[in-house]
Each structure stands twice: as C-alpha cells, then as structure tokens.
N, C-alpha and C positions, 0 to 999 in steps of 0.2 A: 495680661497686665503684670503678673508676677515675673514673667520672662523678661519683660522690658525693664522692670525694676532691678532685677538681678544683673542685667547687662550694665545699667547705669551705675549700680553699686560697685561692680567689678572695675569699671573704668575709673571711678573716683578713687578706689583703693590703689590702683596702679599709678595714677597721677600723684597721689600722696607719697607713696613709697619712692618714686623716682625723684620727687622734689626734696626728700629728706637726705638723699645721698650727697655727701660733700663733693663739691666740684674741685678739680685741680687748682682752680684759683684760690679756693679756701684752704685746701690741704697744704699748699706750699708755704703758707704764712708761718713765720716763726723762725727759730734758730736751729741750724743743722750743723753737725760735726762730721767731718770726713773720716772714712775708715781706711786711712792710709798711714804710712810712716810719718808723713808731714802733717803737722797740726794745722788744719784748715777749718774755718767755720764760715758759714754763710747765714745771713739773716735777711729774710724777705718780709717787708712791711706792707700793711694794707694800702698805703698811699702810693705804692709802685716804686718805692726806693729799696735799695739793697745795700748790704755791707758784706764785704769779703775780707776776712782776716787771715793772714798767712805770714809766718816768720815775724810775728809781732807787729806787722804793718796792716793798717786797715784802709781798704779802698772803698769809696762810696760811689754809688751810681743808681741807675734805674733798671727796671725789668718789666717785661710783659710776657704773658703766656698767650699763644694763639690757639686756634681750634685744632691744629694738627699736632698737638702735644709738643710744641716747640717753644723753648724759652729763649727769648731775645733779651740780652742785657748789655748795658753799656757801663763800663767801669774805667775810670781815668781816660775818658774820651774814646775808648776802643769798644766797638760793638761786636759781640759774638753771638752765635746761635747754637743751641744744643737741643737734642731730643731729650725730653724729660718724661720720667715715669715717677709718679708720686703716690704714696699711700700714707696712712696715718702716722707711721713711724719710720718710713724709709723713703729716700729720694735718690734717684739715679740720673746723672747727667751724662750724655754721650755726645762727644763733639764730632766734627766732620771727618776726623781721622779715625773714627770708631773707637776712641778711648773713652772708657766709662769710669766715672768716679761715683762711689756710693757714699751716702750720708745717712746718719741716724739722727732722729729728732733729739735735740738737747734738752 
C-alpha cells in the first residue's frame, strides 16, 4: 500500500513540476531589444500580433510558434520562418541562411 502511494505521489509531483515550467508560447510574450549595432525591437502579444521597430519604422503583423521551435511570422504581407530559442531573458532567431539575431528582454 505504501509503495503504491509513493508511486502516485511521485507521479503527481512530476506532473506539477512539468506544468509549472513556462512554455515557449508564454516566454516569447513581451518586448525584446536586439543586441546589434542597429536598434531593433520586437514585441510579441498574447493575441498573436507582433510589432517590429527598426530605423524608427514600425511594421505590424502576426506570428505563431509551432512544435518544432519554429517562429512563423508575417510582417507587411511577407511571411518568414526562423528557428527560435527562448528563455526568460534571452531570445535567439536563426533564419534559413543560418544568420542569428540575439535579443534581450526589454
């Protein structure tokens, strides 16, 4: 009886811990500032909209993350896909040409 209870308790703890870990869908939300010589900011909103600001111009569009850690976004009618790595304070986007842009949470 104690062995069964221990197994059930361990399974419950494991489920609770995995449920508390933020998903990439949640981590990507917010404003990000590029770590390059060009001032670039990106904002990802909960409703699937995005804003990219560069050279004082803001482009608005939509985005979605799929299960393969791929960001697909459409800005000004152009759709691009990038591999995405996101953590609490860092975001990396890598395009098809293997160019990576790093961002910090603003």
